PLY file of the C-alpha trace (Angstrom):
ply
format ascii 1.0
element vertex 86
property float x
property float y
property float z
element edge 85
property int vertex1
property int vertex2
end_header
11.99 -5.00 15.88
12.58 -1.63 14.27
11.88 -0.63 10.70
14.86 -0.63 8.39
15.76 2.30 6.17
13.89 0.90 3.16
10.71 0.33 5.15
10.81 3.86 6.54
11.41 5.16 3.00
8.29 3.34 1.77
6.11 4.89 4.45
7.64 8.31 3.86
7.00 7.87 0.13
3.34 7.03 0.78
2.99 10.19 2.83
3.97 12.47 -0.03
4.18 10.70 -3.42
1.18 12.61 -4.76
3.08 15.92 -4.49
5.59 14.70 -7.09
4.96 15.12 -10.82
4.28 12.05 -12.92
2.74 8.66 -12.26
3.20 6.88 -8.96
4.67 3.82 -10.69
7.53 5.89 -12.13
8.24 7.44 -8.74
8.35 4.00 -7.10
10.87 2.83 -9.66
13.00 5.99 -9.47
12.94 6.70 -5.75
12.72 3.22 -4.25
14.41 1.26 -7.03
11.96 -1.62 -7.16
9.13 -2.83 -9.33
5.61 -1.70 -8.57
4.56 -5.29 -7.91
7.32 -5.84 -5.37
6.59 -2.47 -3.75
2.95 -3.35 -3.11
3.85 -6.82 -1.84
6.23 -5.34 0.71
3.91 -2.45 1.58
1.01 -4.78 2.34
3.19 -6.77 4.71
4.65 -3.61 6.22
1.37 -1.92 7.15
0.41 -4.89 9.33
3.42 -4.39 11.56
3.08 -2.39 14.80
6.45 -0.71 14.13
5.05 0.78 10.93
2.06 2.19 12.77
4.38 3.66 15.39
6.49 5.29 12.68
3.58 6.93 10.86
0.16 6.08 12.29
-1.86 8.27 9.93
-0.32 6.85 6.77
-0.55 3.26 7.99
-4.18 3.58 9.02
-5.05 5.24 5.70
-3.33 2.45 3.77
-5.12 -0.21 5.81
-8.49 1.44 5.14
-7.76 1.62 1.41
-6.69 -2.04 1.35
-9.81 -3.10 3.24
-12.04 -1.15 0.83
-10.39 -2.77 -2.18
-10.78 -6.23 -0.64
-14.46 -5.64 0.14
-15.06 -4.30 -3.35
-13.41 -7.34 -4.95
-15.36 -9.71 -2.69
-18.63 -7.98 -3.56
-17.78 -8.11 -7.25
-16.93 -11.81 -7.08
-20.15 -12.48 -5.15
-22.23 -10.56 -7.68
-20.57 -12.33 -10.61
-21.14 -15.79 -9.15
-24.81 -14.96 -8.46
-25.29 -13.92 -12.08
-24.07 -17.32 -13.25
-26.34 -19.29 -10.89
0 1
1 2
2 3
3 4
4 5
5 6
6 7
7 8
8 9
9 10
10 11
11 12
12 13
13 14
14 15
15 16
16 17
17 18
18 19
19 20
20 21
21 22
22 23
23 24
24 25
25 26
26 27
27 28
28 29
29 30
30 31
31 32
32 33
33 34
34 35
35 36
36 37
37 38
38 39
39 40
40 41
41 42
42 43
43 44
44 45
45 46
46 47
47 48
48 49
49 50
50 51
51 52
52 53
53 54
54 55
55 56
56 57
57 58
58 59
59 60
60 61
61 62
62 63
63 64
64 65
65 66
66 67
67 68
68 69
69 70
70 71
71 72
72 73
73 74
74 75
75 76
76 77
77 78
78 79
79 80
80 81
81 82
82 83
83 84
84 85
């Protein structure tokens, strides 16, 4: 299954959003015409698809690494918080 135009646009956006002026959230709304919450929901699903990695392997791998770091950080924080309350 190939990526649709919107999915390709999301990956292309992730490749270069930081070169645009203003906050990322505003650029998501303006350029992709969706809420930030919906954008991240779709993006997290998208980066797990092999077609996304084929389209832009560097961006997809970078996004996966960032997601994994955030998940580990949250898990460590939750673990530390629960230990404090024991």
